[in-house]
C-alpha positions as CSV (number, residue, x, y, z in Angstrom):
1,M,6.5,18.3,15.9
2,G,8.1,17.0,19.1
3,K,4.9,17.5,21.1
4,T,2.8,15.7,18.6
5,Y,5.1,12.7,18.6
6,Y,5.3,12.8,22.4
7,F,1.5,12.7,22.7
8,K,1.1,9.7,20.3
9,A,4.0,7.8,21.7
10,L,3.1,8.2,25.4
11,L,-0.6,7.6,24.9
12,C,0.1,4.3,23.1
13,A,3.0,3.2,25.3
14,F,1.4,4.1,28.6
15,L,-2.1,3.1,27.7
16,F,-1.1,-0.2,26.3
17,G,2.5,-0.7,27.4
18,T,4.7,-3.8,27.3
19,S,3.7,-4.7,30.9
20,F,0.0,-4.4,30.2
21,T,-1.1,-7.9,31.0
22,G,-4.6,-7.1,29.9
23,S,-3.6,-7.4,26.2
24,A,-3.7,-11.2,26.7
25,Q,-7.3,-10.9,27.7
26,I,-8.3,-9.0,24.6
27,H,-7.2,-11.9,22.4
28,S,-9.2,-14.2,24.7
29,L,-12.3,-12.6,23.2
30,S,-11.6,-14.2,19.8
31,L,-13.2,-17.5,19.0
32,K,-10.7,-20.4,18.7
33,S,-10.9,-23.9,17.2
34,E,-10.8,-26.9,19.6
35,G,-10.9,-30.7,19.6
36,E,-10.1,-32.9,16.7
37,M,-9.5,-31.2,13.3
38,P,-12.1,-32.2,10.7
39,L,-11.2,-33.7,7.4
40,D,-12.4,-30.5,5.6
41,F,-9.4,-28.7,7.3
42,R,-6.9,-31.5,6.9
43,Q,-7.4,-32.2,3.2
44,R,-5.2,-30.4,0.7
45,F,-7.0,-28.5,-2.0
46,K,-6.2,-31.1,-4.7
47,D,-7.5,-34.0,-2.6
48,R,-10.7,-32.2,-1.7
49,Y,-11.2,-31.2,-5.3
50,D,-10.7,-34.8,-6.5
51,Q,-13.2,-36.1,-3.9
52,N,-15.8,-33.5,-4.8
53,L,-15.3,-34.2,-8.5
54,N,-16.1,-37.9,-7.9
55,E,-19.1,-37.2,-5.7
56,T,-20.7,-34.5,-8.0
57,S,-23.1,-35.6,-10.7
58,F,-25.2,-33.3,-13.0
59,S,-28.8,-34.1,-13.8
60,N,-28.2,-33.4,-17.5
61,D,-25.4,-34.5,-19.8
62,Y,-23.1,-31.5,-19.4
63,G,-19.5,-31.5,-20.5
64,K,-16.5,-32.4,-18.3
65,R,-15.3,-28.8,-18.4
66,D,-18.6,-27.5,-16.9
67,K,-18.3,-30.1,-14.1
68,E,-14.7,-29.2,-13.4
69,A,-15.6,-25.5,-13.3
70,F,-18.4,-26.0,-10.8
71,V,-16.3,-28.2,-8.5
72,S,-13.3,-25.9,-8.6
73,L,-15.4,-22.9,-7.6
74,A,-17.3,-24.8,-4.9
75,T,-14.1,-26.2,-3.4
76,Y,-12.4,-22.8,-3.5
77,A,-15.3,-21.2,-1.6
78,V,-14.5,-23.4,1.5
79,E,-10.7,-23.2,1.0
80,L,-10.8,-19.4,1.0
81,Y,-12.1,-19.2,4.5
82,I,-9.9,-22.0,5.9
83,G,-6.9,-20.2,4.3
84,S,-7.8,-17.0,6.1
85,G,-7.9,-18.6,9.5
86,K,-11.5,-17.2,10.1
87,L,-13.3,-20.6,10.0
88,C,-13.6,-22.4,13.4
89,F,-14.3,-26.0,14.3
90,G,-15.0,-27.7,17.6
91,D,-15.7,-24.4,19.4
92,P,-18.7,-23.9,21.7
93,L,-20.7,-22.1,18.9
94,T,-20.0,-24.8,16.3
95,N,-20.9,-27.6,18.7
96,Y,-24.1,-25.9,19.8
97,C,-25.2,-25.2,16.2
98,D,-24.4,-28.9,15.3
99,S,-26.6,-30.1,18.1
100,I,-29.5,-27.8,17.1
101,L,-29.2,-28.9,13.4
102,K,-29.4,-32.6,14.4
103,L,-32.6,-31.8,16.4
104,V,-34.2,-30.0,13.5
105,L,-33.2,-32.7,11.0
106,R,-34.0,-35.7,13.1
107,D,-36.4,-37.0,10.4
108,Q,-33.7,-36.4,7.7
109,D,-31.1,-39.0,8.6
110,S,-30.0,-39.3,5.0
111,I,-28.5,-35.8,5.0
112,S,-28.0,-34.9,8.7
113,S,-25.0,-37.1,8.9
114,K,-23.4,-35.5,5.8
115,I,-23.7,-31.9,6.9
116,R,-20.8,-30.2,8.8
117,V,-21.3,-26.9,10.6
118,Y,-18.5,-24.4,11.1
119,T,-18.5,-20.9,12.6
120,L,-17.0,-17.9,10.7
121,R,-15.3,-15.2,12.8
122,S,-16.9,-12.3,11.1
123,N,-19.3,-9.5,12.1
124,D,-21.2,-9.8,8.7
125,V,-24.7,-11.1,9.3
126,N,-24.3,-14.1,7.1
127,A,-24.9,-17.9,6.7
128,F,-24.4,-20.1,3.7
129,S,-24.1,-23.7,2.6
130,T,-22.0,-25.4,0.0
131,H,-22.6,-28.2,-2.4
132,Q,-20.3,-30.4,-0.3
133,G,-22.6,-30.2,2.8
134,V,-20.7,-27.5,4.7
135,I,-22.8,-24.9,6.5
136,V,-21.1,-21.7,7.6
137,I,-22.7,-19.3,10.1
138,S,-21.0,-16.1,11.2
139,T,-20.6,-15.0,14.8
140,G,-22.1,-11.6,13.7
141,L,-25.4,-13.4,13.0
142,I,-25.4,-15.5,16.1
143,A,-24.6,-12.4,18.2
144,R,-27.8,-10.7,17.0
145,L,-30.3,-13.6,17.4
146,E,-32.7,-13.7,20.3
147,N,-33.3,-17.4,20.9
148,E,-32.6,-20.9,19.9
149,A,-35.7,-21.1,17.7
150,Q,-34.3,-18.4,15.4
151,L,-31.0,-20.2,15.1
152,A,-32.8,-23.5,14.3
153,F,-34.7,-21.8,11.5
154,V,-31.5,-20.3,10.0
155,L,-29.7,-23.7,10.1
156,A,-32.7,-25.5,8.6
157,H,-32.9,-22.9,5.8
158,E,-29.2,-23.5,4.9
159,A,-29.6,-27.3,5.2
160,A,-32.4,-27.0,2.6
161,H,-30.0,-25.5,0.1
162,Y,-27.8,-28.5,0.4
163,L,-30.7,-31.1,0.4
164,K,-32.3,-29.5,-2.7
165,K,-28.9,-29.1,-4.4
166,H,-29.7,-25.4,-5.1
167,S,-26.1,-24.4,-5.9
168,L,-25.8,-27.2,-8.5
169,E,-29.2,-26.5,-10.0
170,S,-28.3,-22.8,-10.2
171,F,-25.1,-23.7,-12.0
172,E,-27.0,-25.9,-14.5
173,Y,-29.6,-23.2,-15.0
174,A,-26.8,-20.7,-15.8
175,I,-25.4,-23.1,-18.5
176,D,-28.9,-23.7,-19.9
177,S,-29.5,-19.9,-20.0
178,L,-26.3,-19.5,-22.1
179,L,-27.1,-22.4,-24.4
180,K,-30.9,-22.1,-24.9
181,K,-31.6,-18.4,-24.5
182,R,-29.1,-16.8,-26.9
183,G,-31.8,-14.6,-28.3
184,L,-32.5,-12.9,-25.0
185,S,-30.9,-9.7,-23.9
186,M,-28.3,-9.7,-21.1
187,E,-30.8,-8.0,-18.8
188,D,-33.5,-10.7,-19.5
189,R,-30.9,-13.5,-18.8
190,L,-30.0,-11.8,-15.5
191,L,-33.6,-11.4,-14.4
192,A,-34.2,-15.1,-15.3
193,R,-31.3,-16.2,-13.1
194,L,-32.2,-14.0,-10.2
195,K,-35.8,-15.2,-10.4
196,R,-34.5,-18.8,-10.1
197,S,-32.4,-17.7,-7.1
198,R,-35.4,-16.2,-5.3
199,E,-37.4,-19.4,-6.0
200,D,-34.6,-21.4,-4.3
201,E,-34.9,-19.1,-1.3
202,W,-38.6,-19.6,-1.0
203,E,-38.1,-23.3,-1.2
204,A,-35.5,-23.2,1.6
205,D,-37.8,-21.1,3.8
206,E,-40.7,-23.6,3.2
207,F,-38.4,-26.5,4.2
208,A,-37.2,-24.6,7.3
209,I,-40.8,-23.9,8.3
210,A,-41.7,-27.6,8.1
211,Q,-38.6,-28.7,10.1
212,V,-39.1,-26.2,13.0
213,K,-42.8,-27.3,13.1
214,Q,-41.9,-30.9,13.6
215,A,-39.3,-29.9,16.2
216,K,-42.1,-27.9,18.0
217,Y,-40.3,-24.6,18.2
218,N,-42.5,-21.7,19.1
219,P,-43.2,-19.7,16.0
220,N,-43.7,-16.5,18.1
221,Q,-40.0,-16.7,18.9
222,I,-39.0,-17.2,15.2
223,A,-41.0,-14.4,13.6
224,P,-38.8,-11.5,14.9
225,L,-35.9,-13.1,13.0
226,F,-36.9,-11.3,9.8
227,D,-36.8,-7.9,11.6
228,I,-33.3,-8.8,12.8
229,L,-32.2,-9.5,9.3
230,K,-33.6,-6.1,8.1
231,K,-31.4,-4.3,10.7
232,A,-28.2,-6.2,9.9
233,S,-26.3,-3.0,9.1
234,I,-26.7,-1.5,12.6
235,P,-24.6,-2.4,15.6
236,I,-25.5,-5.4,17.8
237,D,-28.6,-4.5,19.8
238,D,-27.8,-0.8,19.0
239,P,-28.0,0.4,22.7
240,A,-29.0,3.9,23.5
241,F,-26.2,6.3,24.2
242,P,-25.6,6.4,28.0
243,Y,-26.2,10.1,28.6
244,D,-27.3,9.5,32.2
245,E,-24.0,7.7,33.0
246,I,-21.8,10.2,31.3
247,E,-23.4,13.6,32.1
248,D,-23.1,15.4,35.4
249,S,-24.2,18.9,36.6
250,N,-21.1,20.4,34.9
251,F,-21.1,18.4,31.7
252,K,-24.4,18.2,29.8
253,F,-24.7,17.7,26.1
254,R,-27.9,15.8,25.6
255,P,-29.5,17.2,22.4
256,K,-32.9,19.0,22.3
257,E,-34.9,19.2,19.2
258,S,-36.3,22.5,18.0
259,K,-37.7,23.1,14.5
260,G,-35.5,20.6,12.7
261,K,-32.4,21.5,14.6
262,V,-30.6,19.8,17.5
263,V,-29.4,22.2,20.2
264,S,-27.3,20.8,22.9
265,D,-27.0,22.3,26.4
266,L,-23.4,23.4,25.4
267,G,-24.7,25.7,22.7
268,H,-23.5,23.6,19.7
269,K,-25.9,23.5,16.7
270,L,-26.0,20.8,14.0
271,E,-28.4,20.6,11.1
272,F,-29.7,17.0,10.7
273,K,-32.6,15.1,9.5
274,R,-35.1,14.0,12.1
275,D,-34.8,10.4,11.0
276,F,-31.0,10.5,11.2
277,R,-30.5,6.8,10.7
278,V,-31.6,5.7,7.3
279,E,-32.6,2.0,6.8
280,T,-30.6,0.6,4.0
281,I,-32.9,-2.4,3.5
282,N,-36.4,-2.0,1.9
283,Q,-36.1,1.7,1.6
284,S,-39.2,3.5,0.2
285,K,-38.9,4.4,-3.4
286,S,-38.9,8.0,-4.7
287,E,-41.7,9.2,-7.0
288,N,-39.3,9.2,-9.9
289,E,-38.0,5.7,-9.4
290,T,-39.2,3.4,-12.1
291,I,-36.9,0.4,-11.6
292,D,-38.4,-2.5,-9.6
293,T,-35.3,-3.2,-7.5
294,A,-37.0,-6.4,-6.1
295,N,-36.5,-8.0,-9.5
296,Y,-32.7,-7.6,-9.2
297,S,-32.4,-9.3,-5.8
298,T,-31.4,-12.9,-5.3
299,H,-33.5,-13.1,-2.1
300,P,-37.2,-12.3,-1.7
301,E,-37.9,-9.1,0.2
302,I,-37.6,-9.8,3.9
303,D,-41.1,-8.4,4.5
304,L,-42.5,-11.0,2.0
305,R,-40.6,-13.8,3.7
306,K,-42.0,-12.7,7.0
307,E,-45.5,-12.7,5.6
308,N,-45.0,-16.1,4.1
309,F,-43.8,-17.4,7.5
310,N,-46.9,-15.9,9.3
311,K,-49.2,-17.7,6.8
312,A,-47.5,-21.0,7.7
313,F,-48.3,-20.4,11.3
314,P,-51.9,-19.2,11.6
315,I,-53.0,-17.5,14.8
316,K,-54.9,-20.6,16.0
317,N,-51.8,-22.7,16.0
318,Q,-49.5,-20.3,17.7
319,N,-50.2,-21.6,21.1
320,A,-49.2,-25.2,20.3
321,S,-46.9,-27.0,22.7
322,A,-43.4,-25.6,22.4
323,L,-40.1,-27.3,23.0
324,E,-38.6,-26.1,26.3
325,L,-35.6,-24.1,25.2
326,P,-32.3,-24.3,27.0
327,S,-32.3,-20.5,27.3
328,R,-29.2,-20.3,29.5
329,D,-27.2,-22.4,27.0
330,F,-28.3,-20.2,24.1
331,L,-27.5,-17.0,26.0
332,L,-24.0,-18.3,26.8
333,V,-23.4,-19.2,23.2
334,R,-24.6,-15.7,22.1
335,L,-22.4,-14.1,24.7
336,I,-19.4,-16.0,23.2
337,A,-20.4,-14.8,19.8
338,R,-20.6,-11.2,21.0
339,R,-17.2,-11.4,22.6
340,D,-15.8,-12.4,19.3
341,A,-17.7,-9.6,17.7
342,L,-16.1,-7.1,20.0
343,Y,-12.7,-8.5,19.1
344,N,-13.6,-8.1,15.4
345,Y,-14.8,-4.6,15.9
346,I,-11.4,-3.6,17.3
347,M,-9.5,-5.4,14.6
348,D,-11.6,-3.9,11.8
349,G,-11.4,-0.4,13.2
350,E,-15.1,-0.1,14.0
351,Y,-14.6,1.9,17.2
352,F,-18.1,3.3,17.8
353,D,-19.5,-0.2,17.6
354,A,-16.7,-1.5,19.8
355,W,-17.6,1.2,22.4
356,S,-21.3,0.4,22.4
357,L,-20.7,-3.4,22.5
358,S,-18.2,-3.1,25.4
359,D,-20.8,-1.2,27.4
360,L,-23.4,-3.8,26.5
361,L,-21.2,-6.7,27.5
362,Q,-20.3,-5.2,30.9
363,I,-24.0,-5.4,31.8
364,D,-24.1,-9.1,30.9
365,S,-22.9,-11.0,34.0
366,L,-23.4,-14.5,32.6
367,M,-19.6,-15.0,32.3
368,G,-18.6,-12.3,34.7
369,V,-17.6,-8.8,33.9
370,G,-14.1,-9.1,32.5
371,K,-11.5,-6.4,32.3
372,E,-11.1,-7.1,28.6
373,Y,-14.3,-5.2,28.0
374,E,-12.9,-2.1,29.7
375,Y,-9.6,-2.4,27.8
376,C,-11.5,-2.5,24.5
377,K,-13.6,0.5,25.6
378,I,-10.4,2.5,26.5
379,Y,-8.8,1.7,23.2
380,A,-12.0,2.6,21.3
381,L,-12.2,5.9,23.1
382,Y,-8.5,6.6,22.4
383,K,-9.0,6.0,18.7
384,I,-12.1,8.1,18.5
385,G,-10.3,10.9,20.3
386,L,-7.3,10.6,18.2
387,A,-9.4,10.9,15.0
388,G,-10.9,14.1,16.3
389,K,-13.9,16.1,15.1
390,K,-12.2,17.0,11.8
391,Q,-12.8,13.5,10.5
392,F,-16.4,13.5,11.5
393,E,-17.0,16.9,9.9
394,L,-15.6,15.6,6.6
395,A,-17.9,12.6,6.9
396,E,-20.9,14.8,7.6
397,G,-20.2,16.8,4.5
398,E,-19.4,14.1,2.0
399,M,-20.9,10.7,3.2
400,P,-24.5,9.7,2.7
401,D,-26.8,9.4,5.7
402,F,-27.1,5.6,5.4
403,S,-23.4,5.3,6.4
404,I,-24.4,6.5,9.9
405,T,-25.7,3.5,11.8
406,G,-25.5,3.2,15.6
407,K,-26.9,5.5,18.3
408,Y,-23.4,6.0,19.7
409,E,-22.0,7.3,16.4
410,I,-25.0,9.6,16.0
411,A,-24.5,11.0,19.4
412,I,-20.8,11.6,18.9
413,R,-21.2,13.2,15.5
414,R,-23.4,15.9,17.1
415,L,-20.6,17.1,19.4
416,N,-18.1,19.9,18.7
417,S,-14.4,19.2,19.2
418,N,-14.2,20.6,22.8
419,V,-17.1,18.4,24.0
420,L,-15.8,15.4,22.1
421,Q,-12.3,15.5,23.6
422,S,-13.7,16.3,27.1
423,L,-16.0,13.3,26.9
424,I,-13.0,11.1,25.8
425,C,-10.8,12.3,28.7
426,R,-13.5,12.2,31.3
427,E,-14.6,8.6,30.5
428,T,-11.1,7.3,30.4
429,W,-10.3,9.0,33.7
430,K,-13.4,7.4,35.2
431,L,-12.1,4.0,34.1
432,F,-8.8,4.8,35.7
433,Q,-10.4,5.7,39.0
434,K,-12.7,2.7,38.9
435,D,-9.9,0.1,38.5
436,T,-8.1,-1.2,41.5
437,S,-5.1,-2.5,39.6
438,D,-2.0,-0.4,40.3
439,A,-0.5,-1.5,36.9
440,L,-3.6,-0.3,35.0
441,K,-3.7,3.0,37.0
442,A,-0.1,3.7,36.1
443,L,-0.7,2.9,32.4
444,I,-3.8,5.0,32.0
445,S,-2.7,8.0,34.1
446,D,0.3,9.4,32.1
447,G,-1.2,8.6,28.7
448,L,-4.5,10.4,29.7
449,I,-2.7,13.4,31.1
450,E,-0.7,13.8,27.9
451,H,-3.9,13.4,25.8
452,T,-5.7,16.0,27.8
453,R,-2.8,18.5,27.8
454,N,-2.2,18.0,24.1
455,Y,-5.7,18.8,23.1
456,F,-6.7,21.5,25.6
457,E,-3.3,23.4,25.8
458,D,-1.0,22.5,22.9
459,Q,-2.7,21.3,19.8
460,I,-5.4,23.9,19.3
461,I,-2.9,26.8,19.7
462,R,-0.4,25.2,17.5
463,D,-2.6,24.0,14.6
464,D,-4.4,26.9,12.8
465,S,-6.5,24.4,10.8
466,L,-8.3,23.5,14.0
467,L,-9.3,27.1,14.8
468,K,-13.0,26.9,13.8
469,A,-16.0,28.8,15.2
470,D,-16.6,26.2,18.0
471,V,-12.9,25.4,18.6
472,T,-10.7,28.2,20.0
473,P,-7.8,28.2,22.5
474,S,-9.9,30.2,24.9
475,G,-12.9,27.9,24.3
476,A,-10.8,24.8,25.0
477,K,-9.4,26.2,28.2
478,E,-12.9,27.3,29.3
479,A,-14.2,23.8,28.5
480,L,-11.4,22.3,30.6
481,K,-12.4,24.6,33.5
482,I,-16.2,23.8,33.2
483,Y,-16.4,20.2,32.1
484,F,-13.9,19.0,34.6
485,A,-15.2,20.9,37.6
486,A,-16.4,17.8,39.5
487,S,-14.2,16.7,42.4
488,Q,-13.4,13.4,40.8
489,F,-11.3,15.2,38.2
490,D,-9.2,17.3,40.8
491,N,-6.3,14.9,40.5
492,L,-6.4,15.0,36.8
493,K,-6.3,18.8,36.7
494,H,-3.5,18.8,39.2
495,R,-1.5,16.5,37.0
496,L,-2.2,18.8,34.0
497,Q,-0.6,21.7,35.8
498,Q,2.7,19.8,36.1
499,K,5.0,20.6,33.3
500,S,5.8,17.5,31.2
501,A,9.2,16.7,29.8
502,V,9.6,17.4,26.1
503,V,10.6,14.4,24.1
504,S,11.8,15.0,20.6
505,E,11.0,12.8,17.8
506,P,13.8,10.3,17.1
507,E,15.7,10.8,13.9
508,S,15.2,7.9,11.5
509,S,18.3,6.2,10.4
510,A,18.8,5.8,6.7
511,I,20.2,2.3,7.1
512,Q,18.2,0.0,9.4
513,A,20.2,-2.8,11.0
514,R,18.9,-6.1,9.7
515,P,18.2,-8.9,12.2
516,V,20.1,-12.1,12.5
517,V,17.5,-14.9,12.3
518,H,18.3,-18.4,13.5
519,K,14.7,-19.7,13.5
520,M,11.5,-18.4,12.0
521,L,7.9,-19.3,11.4
522,V,6.7,-19.2,7.7
523,I,3.3,-18.0,6.7
524,S,2.0,-17.9,3.1
525,P,-1.6,-16.7,2.9
526,R,-3.6,-18.0,-0.1
527,I,-4.6,-15.0,-2.2
528,I,-6.0,-15.6,-5.6
529,N,-7.1,-12.9,-7.9
530,L,-9.7,-14.6,-10.1
531,D,-10.4,-13.3,-13.5
532,F,-13.9,-14.7,-14.3
533,T,-13.6,-13.7,-17.9
534,K,-11.0,-16.4,-18.2
535,N,-11.0,-20.1,-17.2
536,P,-11.2,-20.1,-13.3
537,I,-10.3,-23.8,-13.1
538,R,-6.7,-23.3,-14.3
539,Q,-6.3,-20.1,-12.2
540,I,-7.3,-21.8,-9.0
541,H,-5.3,-24.9,-9.5
542,D,-2.2,-23.0,-10.7
543,A,-2.5,-20.7,-7.6
544,Y,-2.4,-23.5,-5.1
545,K,0.3,-25.3,-7.0
546,M,2.3,-22.1,-7.0
547,Q,1.8,-21.6,-3.3
548,G,3.1,-25.0,-2.4
549,E,6.1,-24.5,-4.7
550,I,7.0,-21.1,-3.2
551,E,6.7,-22.3,0.4
552,E,9.0,-25.2,-0.5
553,M,11.5,-22.7,-1.9
554,I,11.4,-20.7,1.3
555,M,12.0,-23.8,3.4
556,T,14.8,-25.1,1.2
557,S,16.6,-21.7,0.9
558,A,16.3,-21.1,4.6
559,S,17.9,-24.5,5.3
560,D,20.7,-23.8,2.9
561,L,21.4,-20.5,4.6
562,G,21.4,-22.0,8.2
563,I,17.9,-20.7,9.2
564,Q,15.6,-23.2,10.9
565,A,12.2,-22.6,9.3
566,E,8.8,-24.0,10.4
567,S,5.7,-23.7,8.3
568,L,2.4,-23.0,10.0
569,H,0.6,-24.7,7.2
570,F,-0.2,-28.0,8.8
571,S,-0.2,-31.3,7.0
572,P,-3.0,-33.9,7.2
573,E,-0.7,-36.1,9.4
574,D,0.3,-33.3,11.7
575,T,-0.6,-34.2,15.3
576,N,-0.3,-30.5,16.4
577,A,-2.6,-29.2,13.7
578,V,-5.2,-27.5,15.9
579,A,-2.6,-25.4,17.8
580,K,-0.9,-24.5,14.5
581,Y,-4.2,-23.4,13.0
582,N,-5.1,-21.2,15.9
583,H,-1.6,-19.6,15.9
584,F,-1.9,-19.2,12.1
585,A,-5.2,-17.4,12.5
586,A,-3.8,-15.1,15.3
587,L,-0.8,-14.1,13.2
588,I,-2.9,-13.4,10.2
589,D,-5.2,-11.2,12.4
590,W,-2.2,-9.4,13.8
591,Y,-0.5,-8.8,10.5
592,Y,-3.5,-7.1,8.9
593,F,-4.3,-5.3,12.1
594,Q,-0.8,-3.9,12.1
595,A,-1.1,-2.8,8.5
596,S,-4.1,-0.7,9.3
597,D,-3.2,0.4,12.8
598,S,0.5,0.8,13.6
599,L,-0.2,1.7,17.2
600,G,-2.3,-1.4,17.9
601,Y,0.4,-4.0,18.5
602,P,0.2,-3.9,22.3
603,L,-3.4,-5.1,22.1
604,T,-2.1,-8.5,20.9
605,Q,1.4,-8.4,22.3
606,A,0.8,-10.9,25.1
607,N,-0.6,-13.5,22.6
608,M,2.3,-12.9,20.2
609,K,4.7,-13.6,23.1
610,E,2.9,-16.8,23.8
611,I,3.3,-17.9,20.2
612,A,7.0,-16.9,20.2
613,N,7.5,-19.0,23.4
614,Y,5.6,-21.9,22.0
615,Y,7.8,-22.2,18.9
616,G,11.0,-20.9,20.5
617,T,11.5,-18.1,18.0
618,D,11.2,-14.3,17.8
619,Y,10.6,-14.1,14.1
620,F,8.0,-15.0,11.5
621,N,8.4,-14.7,7.7
622,F,5.3,-13.5,5.8
623,N,5.2,-14.3,2.2
624,L,2.6,-12.7,-0.2
625,N,2.4,-13.8,-3.8
626,I,0.0,-12.1,-6.3
627,Q,-0.4,-12.3,-10.0
628,L,-1.0,-8.8,-11.5
629,K,-2.2,-7.7,-14.9
630,Y,-0.8,-4.7,-16.7
631,K,-1.7,-2.9,-19.9
632,R,1.2,-2.6,-22.3
633,R,2.7,0.8,-22.8
634,F,2.5,2.3,-26.2
635,N,5.6,1.6,-28.2
636,P,6.1,4.1,-31.1
637,N,8.7,1.9,-32.8
638,L,6.5,-1.1,-33.0
639,F,3.6,1.1,-34.1
640,V,5.6,2.4,-37.0
641,L,6.7,-1.1,-37.9
642,A,3.0,-2.3,-37.9
643,I,2.2,0.5,-40.4
644,L,5.2,-0.2,-42.7
645,I,4.4,-4.0,-42.7
646,P,0.6,-4.4,-43.0
647,P,0.6,-8.2,-42.3
648,Y,2.2,-7.4,-38.9
649,A,-0.7,-5.0,-37.9
650,P,-3.1,-7.6,-36.5
651,F,-0.4,-9.2,-34.4
652,Y,0.7,-5.8,-33.1
653,T,-2.9,-4.8,-32.3
654,H,-3.5,-8.0,-30.3
655,W,-0.2,-7.5,-28.5
656,Q,-1.0,-3.9,-27.6
657,L,-4.6,-4.5,-26.4
658,T,-4.0,-7.7,-24.4
659,P,-2.9,-7.1,-20.8
660,Y,0.1,-9.2,-19.7
661,K,0.6,-10.9,-16.4
662,A,3.3,-9.9,-14.0
663,Y,4.3,-11.4,-10.6
664,L,4.5,-9.5,-7.3
665,L,6.6,-11.1,-4.6
666,Y,6.5,-9.6,-1.1
667,N,8.6,-11.2,1.6
668,S,8.9,-9.7,5.1
669,T,10.4,-10.6,8.4
670,H,8.7,-9.5,11.6
671,N,9.7,-9.7,15.3
672,I,6.8,-11.5,17.0
673,R,7.7,-10.2,20.5
674,T,8.1,-6.5,19.6
675,G,5.8,-6.2,16.5
676,N,8.5,-4.6,14.5
677,L,8.9,-5.1,10.8
678,E,12.6,-6.0,10.7
679,Y,13.1,-6.6,7.0
680,E,11.0,-6.5,3.8
681,Y,11.7,-7.5,0.3
682,L,9.4,-6.4,-2.5
683,N,9.9,-7.2,-6.2
684,N,7.4,-6.3,-8.8
685,M,8.7,-8.4,-11.7
686,R,7.6,-7.6,-15.2
687,N,7.4,-11.3,-15.9
688,K,5.1,-14.2,-15.4
689,Y,5.7,-16.7,-12.6
690,G,8.9,-18.6,-13.1
691,K,10.3,-21.1,-10.5
692,L,14.0,-20.3,-11.1
693,R,13.5,-16.6,-11.1
694,I,11.3,-16.6,-7.9
695,N,13.7,-19.0,-6.1
696,A,16.6,-16.6,-6.8
697,H,14.6,-13.7,-5.3
698,I,13.6,-15.6,-2.2
699,Y,17.2,-16.8,-1.7
700,N,18.3,-13.2,-2.0
701,S,15.7,-12.0,0.5
702,L,16.6,-14.6,3.2
703,N,20.3,-14.1,2.6
704,Q,20.0,-10.6,4.1
705,I,18.9,-12.1,7.5
706,K,20.9,-15.3,7.7
707,P,23.0,-16.0,10.9
């Protein structure tokens, strides 16, 4: 027990310790908002809703309730991303996309001035537009594009949705389907709506084709875009696994194919399909498949879209004069998007993709080869090694093939545990030797030593569950002798022979001392659980009203208790709104990263310290408010009463079958500098939201940490 704890603690502390200045560079990978904050970000939800309600007009005479429902959902779609801190403005990607869109729409002055482009910090390959004229494009999509022409086509496609009012028309069509097609089955209604959506996509493609033509972009550069979209599920560029860089004369594990099996030079065998990676898009149908899945898609099949594009650009016109592309500008923008993608891979726990992308970025010298790429690679290697082969074996036995995407993951899944851990330790040691920073050397050294010792000497002998055919104590020690035979690992082996001090796991105290908080930041993420079987308008408006009331309760209670509280939710008049928004986004990222990876705090520690110094406080208060629905428990007394009094039976039945709403309040206090959860307060009330009741609980929570 003590050894296991020692391994985890040392590897985390020494690999990413408190003096590890590189952690600041990791956060520098993330995209950040700059410049003047747009009105979309400054407006409160109610103000934006009122504005959209006044500007929206239906083509037919629909009721006021239908209009309010559409505007509520459309406004909520933008507010959701702003409230998550994932939407960016004024950054290099947003500014570049805006300039390209103006070029493509230079003959559409009536709409180009109304469209606003923002960048979404997400690795999803996605772009969409809203009825209000907001176009959102993800860094994951930009990171995969090859040139400016492809980006121009995507932006023109989304602009078409706004120009043609597709979202509004789709909503009107849905209402008409309900009113005029009552005799149709649910499946027929669904197919009719999906058919309409596909028609909108065709129309958007045709508009984009016309716009890129007038902008004189080269169609040869745009055509590969559809192949990129087909491969959206695989890692960025999906580079080949670097066997040549990793292997040496003592460590060879490149697979060889022989009659449907892969046999590595290390003697490990693994059954696998020859086409190990299964494309999840446009898969071939089985002989027994009778459902036309194309009918159930809102988008036309990508191959058909590509065919339609090629028809619009006949071969004879493909050598027309093309606009000279600012290739270096595009490559720089794409590199920034890929840096953000690397940050997202680490935050989302996609460690195979983080490893492959960090290798890819170290080759790209456009912005110089930064140490942050190596730090991300080290952390990805550490997490893969910590997971171990057992996790991959479980995945091989239970997960479908299409869950396996990148070449790096395919290569790693073929390895047995000895080879996997050898690879992790060897590659980390190489990074240690390569770096000239004494601080980084000291941090990597002890953590790596303990990692290697723990696996090759302690863990296998201690844990019988790891004693498999390809993993034995003698096999592990033999692997250590063979795979680390090169002279560059002599120092590592020498360090392994030195006996480490045994550190016992600290005993947890039953009573944790609560902090004394004089000042704190307040964060209240906007989380709304929409029940679309009910009226979404009231749910959305009630949720935002509730959030404002609760945050006001926190600020008032804190003031009454002598705690200086500052909200990171900026007001429209706030002159420091951009910095607050970036800090809000960083803290939200950190909070959810901590929830999924308790050892990951040092990756963001330097940035958290910067935020703490900026506001002059060590603490922030995280407030989460969720409406929950519960089914009522069976009450035998009421059941008997319903039988004895027949008129009461319908009321009892309705009461028993109707779920009731309850309110979940979660309030926690965190130390920004250390990453520790200092105090948390959770109350799952069996009641609906009530201001007096909630205020009492908030006061009680803050009363525990008052000065």
